[in-house]
N, CA, C and O atoms as CSV, one atom per row, in Angstrom:
chain,resi,resn,atom,element,x,y,z
A,1,MET,N,N,18.842,91.663,35.836
A,1,MET,CA,C,18.642,91.014,37.118
A,1,MET,C,C,17.249,91.318,37.680
A,1,MET,O,O,16.670,90.481,38.373
A,2,LYS,N,N,16.710,92.500,37.390
A,2,LYS,CA,C,15.419,92.866,37.937
A,2,LYS,C,C,14.315,91.913,37.507
A,2,LYS,O,O,13.490,91.511,38.327
A,3,ASN,N,N,14.291,91.550,36.235
A,3,ASN,CA,C,13.198,90.748,35.709
A,3,ASN,C,C,13.479,89.261,35.710
A,3,ASN,O,O,12.656,88.485,35.223
A,4,SER,N,N,14.592,88.846,36.229
A,4,SER,CA,C,14.942,87.434,36.174
A,4,SER,C,C,14.113,86.596,37.147
A,4,SER,O,O,14.118,85.370,37.034
A,5,PHE,N,N,13.410,87.200,38.087
A,5,PHE,CA,C,12.634,86.469,39.069
A,5,PHE,C,C,11.190,86.247,38.628
A,5,PHE,O,O,10.502,85.395,39.189
A,6,LYS,N,N,10.728,86.990,37.648
A,6,LYS,CA,C,9.313,86.953,37.281
A,6,LYS,C,C,8.859,85.622,36.725
A,6,LYS,O,O,7.691,85.266,36.879
A,7,ASN,N,N,9.733,84.879,36.089
A,7,ASN,CA,C,9.307,83.623,35.484
A,7,ASN,C,C,9.597,82.414,36.370
A,7,ASN,O,O,9.577,81.280,35.890
A,8,LEU,N,N,9.866,82.642,37.661
A,8,LEU,CA,C,10.090,81.539,38.597
A,8,LEU,C,C,8.762,81.102,39.213
A,8,LEU,O,O,7.845,81.907,39.370
A,9,SER,N,N,8.673,79.830,39.554
A,9,SER,CA,C,7.470,79.321,40.205
A,9,SER,C,C,7.492,79.706,41.691
A,9,SER,O,O,8.488,80.210,42.210
A,10,PHE,N,N,6.362,79.450,42.350
A,10,PHE,CA,C,6.233,79.817,43.760
A,10,PHE,C,C,7.271,79.129,44.653
A,10,PHE,O,O,7.912,79.808,45.456
A,11,PRO,N,N,7.464,77.801,44.543
A,11,PRO,CA,C,8.510,77.165,45.377
A,11,PRO,C,C,9.920,77.661,45.037
A,11,PRO,O,O,10.768,77.779,45.921
A,12,GLU,N,N,10.164,77.949,43.766
A,12,GLU,CA,C,11.478,78.473,43.388
A,12,GLU,C,C,11.701,79.855,43.977
A,12,GLU,O,O,12.816,80.186,44.379
A,13,LEU,N,N,10.640,80.673,44.032
A,13,LEU,CA,C,10.762,82.004,44.632
A,13,LEU,C,C,11.087,81.906,46.122
A,13,LEU,O,O,11.913,82.658,46.639
A,14,LYS,N,N,10.428,80.973,46.801
A,14,LYS,CA,C,10.716,80.803,48.230
A,14,LYS,C,C,12.149,80.345,48.452
A,14,LYS,O,O,12.817,80.813,49.374
A,15,ALA,N,N,12.623,79.434,47.613
A,15,ALA,CA,C,14.006,78.969,47.733
A,15,ALA,C,C,14.979,80.102,47.448
A,15,ALA,O,O,16.001,80.235,48.122
A,16,LYS,N,N,14.662,80.916,46.451
A,16,LYS,CA,C,15.516,82.056,46.093
A,16,LYS,C,C,15.555,83.064,47.243
A,16,LYS,O,O,16.608,83.625,47.546
A,17,ARG,N,N,14.395,83.291,47.885
A,17,ARG,CA,C,14.345,84.219,49.017
A,17,ARG,C,C,15.238,83.726,50.144
A,17,ARG,O,O,15.981,84.508,50.737
A,18,ASP,N,N,15.171,82.430,50.443
A,18,ASP,CA,C,16.005,81.872,51.511
A,18,ASP,C,C,17.492,81.979,51.165
A,18,ASP,O,O,18.320,82.310,52.014
A,19,GLU,N,N,17.812,81.694,49.905
A,19,GLU,CA,C,19.206,81.780,49.459
A,19,GLU,C,C,19.732,83.213,49.560
A,19,GLU,O,O,20.837,83.443,50.052
A,20,LEU,N,N,18.927,84.178,49.087
A,20,LEU,CA,C,19.352,85.577,49.141
A,20,LEU,C,C,19.480,86.062,50.581
A,20,LEU,O,O,20.377,86.842,50.898
A,21,SER,N,N,18.589,85.603,51.447
A,21,SER,CA,C,18.671,86.004,52.852
A,21,SER,C,C,19.952,85.486,53.494
A,21,SER,O,O,20.594,86.191,54.273
A,22,ARG,N,N,20.322,84.240,53.161
A,22,ARG,CA,C,21.579,83.691,53.686
A,22,ARG,C,C,22.776,84.481,53.174
A,22,ARG,O,O,23.696,84.794,53.929
A,23,LYS,N,N,22.754,84.799,51.889
A,23,LYS,CA,C,23.861,85.573,51.312
A,23,LYS,C,C,23.935,86.966,51.940
A,23,LYS,O,O,25.023,87.497,52.160
A,24,TYR,N,N,22.777,87.547,52.224
A,24,TYR,CA,C,22.744,88.876,52.829
A,24,TYR,C,C,23.341,88.840,54.239
A,24,TYR,O,O,24.090,89.736,54.627
A,25,MET,N,N,23.002,87.803,54.994
A,25,MET,CA,C,23.567,87.685,56.341
A,25,MET,C,C,25.088,87.517,56.279
A,25,MET,O,O,25.818,88.123,57.063
A,26,ASP,N,N,25.550,86.701,55.351
A,26,ASP,CA,C,26.994,86.531,55.183
A,26,ASP,C,C,27.659,87.850,54.812
A,26,ASP,O,O,28.738,88.176,55.308
A,27,LEU,N,N,27.007,88.598,53.941
A,27,LEU,CA,C,27.546,89.894,53.526
A,27,LEU,C,C,27.600,90.868,54.697
A,27,LEU,O,O,28.555,91.634,54.827
A,28,ARG,N,N,26.587,90.841,55.542
A,28,ARG,CA,C,26.587,91.707,56.725
A,28,ARG,C,C,27.745,91.367,57.653
A,28,ARG,O,O,28.410,92.261,58.177
A,29,PHE,N,N,27.985,90.075,57.857
A,29,PHE,CA,C,29.108,89.665,58.702
A,29,PHE,C,C,30.434,90.101,58.096
A,29,PHE,O,O,31.332,90.547,58.810
A,30,GLN,N,N,30.557,89.971,56.781
A,30,GLN,CA,C,31.793,90.387,56.113
A,30,GLN,C,C,31.992,91.889,56.227
A,30,GLN,O,O,33.127,92.354,56.327
A,31,MET,N,N,30.903,92.656,56.213
A,31,MET,CA,C,31.034,94.113,56.334
A,31,MET,C,C,31.537,94.484,57.723
A,31,MET,O,O,32.324,95.419,57.874
A,32,VAL,N,N,31.089,93.759,58.725
A,32,VAL,CA,C,31.553,94.030,60.093
A,32,VAL,C,C,33.039,93.734,60.198
A,32,VAL,O,O,33.794,94.486,60.815
A,33,ILE,N,N,33.446,92.641,59.596
A,33,ILE,CA,C,34.855,92.262,59.635
A,33,ILE,C,C,35.691,93.206,58.779
A,33,ILE,O,O,36.848,93.483,59.097
A,34,GLY,N,N,35.099,93.698,57.690
A,34,GLY,CA,C,35.798,94.649,56.837
A,34,GLY,C,C,36.367,94.051,55.578
A,34,GLY,O,O,37.318,94.601,55.022
A,35,HIS,N,N,35.820,92.936,55.098
A,35,HIS,CA,C,36.349,92.266,53.915
A,35,HIS,C,C,35.413,92.355,52.716
A,35,HIS,O,O,35.274,91.388,51.967
A,36,VAL,N,N,34.770,93.506,52.528
A,36,VAL,CA,C,33.839,93.658,51.404
A,36,VAL,C,C,34.449,94.615,50.391
A,36,VAL,O,O,34.860,95.725,50.731
A,37,ASP,N,N,34.501,94.163,49.135
A,37,ASP,CA,C,35.062,95.000,48.081
A,37,ASP,C,C,34.089,96.090,47.644
A,37,ASP,O,O,34.493,97.226,47.399
A,38,ASN,N,N,32.803,95.740,47.549
A,38,ASN,CA,C,31.804,96.674,47.065
A,38,ASN,C,C,30.728,96.861,48.131
A,38,ASN,O,O,29.872,95.990,48.287
A,39,PRO,N,N,30.748,97.977,48.871
A,39,PRO,CA,C,29.755,98.183,49.921
A,39,PRO,C,C,28.331,98.381,49.386
A,39,PRO,O,O,27.368,98.191,50.129
A,40,LEU,N,N,28.184,98.754,48.129
A,40,LEU,CA,C,26.854,98.924,47.547
A,40,LEU,C,C,26.171,97.590,47.285
A,40,LEU,O,O,24.974,97.541,47.002
A,41,GLN,N,N,26.922,96.530,47.380
A,41,GLN,CA,C,26.382,95.194,47.177
A,41,GLN,C,C,25.309,94.880,48.225
A,41,GLN,O,O,24.358,94.153,47.939
A,42,LYS,N,N,25.456,95.417,49.418
A,42,LYS,CA,C,24.488,95.197,50.492
A,42,LYS,C,C,23.135,95.795,50.110
A,42,LYS,O,O,22.099,95.162,50.312
A,43,ARG,N,N,23.140,96.985,49.571
A,43,ARG,CA,C,21.899,97.631,49.148
A,43,ARG,C,C,21.237,96.862,48.016
A,43,ARG,O,O,20.023,96.660,48.022
A,44,ASP,N,N,22.032,96.433,47.048
A,44,ASP,CA,C,21.488,95.664,45.927
A,44,ASP,C,C,20.873,94.355,46.401
A,44,ASP,O,O,19.830,93.937,45.898
A,45,MET,N,N,21.505,93.720,47.349
A,45,MET,CA,C,20.997,92.460,47.880
A,45,MET,C,C,19.658,92.677,48.577
A,45,MET,O,O,18.732,91.887,48.394
A,46,ARG,N,N,19.545,93.746,49.378
A,46,ARG,CA,C,18.280,94.062,50.049
A,46,ARG,C,C,17.169,94.291,49.031
A,46,ARG,O,O,16.038,93.849,49.232
A,47,ARG,N,N,17.484,94.973,47.954
A,47,ARG,CA,C,16.482,95.248,46.918
A,47,ARG,C,C,16.061,93.974,46.195
A,47,ARG,O,O,14.890,93.817,45.851
A,48,GLN,N,N,16.992,93.075,45.963
A,48,GLN,CA,C,16.643,91.795,45.334
A,48,GLN,C,C,15.710,90.992,46.238
A,48,GLN,O,O,14.744,90.390,45.769
A,49,ILE,N,N,16.006,90.988,47.532
A,49,ILE,CA,C,15.152,90.273,48.482
A,49,ILE,C,C,13.754,90.878,48.480
A,49,ILE,O,O,12.763,90.150,48.523
A,50,ALA,N,N,13.670,92.190,48.431
A,50,ALA,CA,C,12.368,92.854,48.403
A,50,ALA,C,C,11.600,92.500,47.131
A,50,ALA,O,O,10.386,92.297,47.181
A,51,ARG,N,N,12.291,92.425,45.993
A,51,ARG,CA,C,11.630,92.043,44.753
A,51,ARG,C,C,11.051,90.638,44.836
A,51,ARG,O,O,9.921,90.391,44.417
A,52,VAL,N,N,11.840,89.727,45.382
A,52,VAL,CA,C,11.389,88.338,45.499
A,52,VAL,C,C,10.208,88.249,46.469
A,52,VAL,O,O,9.243,87.533,46.199
A,53,LYS,N,N,10.273,88.962,47.587
A,53,LYS,CA,C,9.175,88.939,48.547
A,53,LYS,C,C,7.900,89.516,47.938
A,53,LYS,O,O,6.806,89.028,48.221
A,54,THR,N,N,8.027,90.535,47.115
A,54,THR,CA,C,6.868,91.115,46.442
A,54,THR,C,C,6.234,90.104,45.496
A,54,THR,O,O,5.010,89.978,45.454
A,55,LEU,N,N,7.050,89.388,44.744
A,55,LEU,CA,C,6.521,88.383,43.827
A,55,LEU,C,C,5.864,87.224,44.581
A,55,LEU,O,O,4.854,86.684,44.130
A,56,ILE,N,N,6.431,86.841,45.720
A,56,ILE,CA,C,5.831,85.787,46.541
A,56,ILE,C,C,4.457,86.240,47.026
A,56,ILE,O,O,3.494,85.474,46.993
A,57,ARG,N,N,4.376,87.461,47.465
A,57,ARG,CA,C,3.092,87.990,47.953
A,57,ARG,C,C,2.065,88.046,46.822
A,57,ARG,O,O,0.891,87.745,47.042
A,58,GLN,N,N,2.483,88.421,45.635
A,58,GLN,CA,C,1.571,88.449,44.491
A,58,GLN,C,C,1.048,87.052,44.186
A,58,GLN,O,O,-0.132,86.888,43.877
A,59,HIS,N,N,1.913,86.046,44.269
A,59,HIS,CA,C,1.482,84.657,44.058
A,59,HIS,C,C,0.467,84.248,45.128
A,59,HIS,O,O,-0.533,83.598,44.823
A,60,GLU,N,N,0.728,84.629,46.376
A,60,GLU,CA,C,-0.184,84.278,47.455
A,60,GLU,C,C,-1.548,84.921,47.254
A,60,GLU,O,O,-2.574,84.271,47.457
A,61,LEU,N,N,-1.572,86.188,46.859
A,61,LEU,CA,C,-2.834,86.884,46.652
A,61,LEU,C,C,-3.605,86.314,45.464
A,61,LEU,O,O,-4.828,86.182,45.517
A,62,SER,N,N,-2.900,85.982,44.411
A,62,SER,CA,C,-3.573,85.420,43.239
A,62,SER,C,C,-4.106,84.019,43.543
A,62,SER,O,O,-5.144,83.624,43.012
A,63,ALA,N,N,-3.406,83.270,44.390
A,63,ALA,CA,C,-3.882,81.940,44.775
A,63,ALA,C,C,-5.094,82.045,45.685
A,63,ALA,O,O,-5.972,81.182,45.653
A,64,ALA,N,N,-5.150,83.087,46.488
A,64,ALA,CA,C,-6.292,83.277,47.399
A,64,ALA,C,C,-7.540,83.675,46.620
A,64,ALA,O,O,-8.649,83.303,47.002
A,65,LYS,N,N,-7.376,84.418,45.545
A,65,LYS,CA,C,-8.519,84.855,44.745
A,65,LYS,C,C,-9.014,83.747,43.814
A,65,LYS,O,O,-10.201,83.717,43.487
A,66,ALA,N,N,-8.162,82.859,43.389
A,66,ALA,CA,C,-8.518,81.838,42.396
A,66,ALA,C,C,-9.628,80.893,42.867
A,66,ALA,O,O,-10.554,80.664,42.089
A,67,PRO,N,N,-9.607,80.327,44.074
A,67,PRO,CA,C,-10.672,79.395,44.461
A,67,PRO,C,C,-12.051,80.076,44.607
A,67,PRO,O,O,-13.078,79.438,44.377
A,68,LYS,N,N,-12.074,81.341,44.980
A,68,LYS,CA,C,-13.337,82.056,45.170
A,68,LYS,C,C,-14.000,82.388,43.837
A,68,LYS,O,O,-15.224,82.500,43.771
A,69,ALA,N,N,-13.229,82.542,42.802
A,69,ALA,CA,C,-13.807,82.971,41.519
A,69,ALA,C,C,-14.472,81.870,40.764
A,69,ALA,O,O,-14.996,82.097,39.673
């Protein structure tokens, strides 16, 4: 799962980030209600979102350097 995001394009990464954020919010609501089987799933979801955001930032930085070079 860690490396599955590396070969996605920039628009796909943004879509994945939005999807994961929605799932994370749903998971948070379920935790409040008390219907979560695996509480560690919340931590894993946060880490996946961070991975995707890091890759998005890398794409942005590489795109910013490309026109100047």
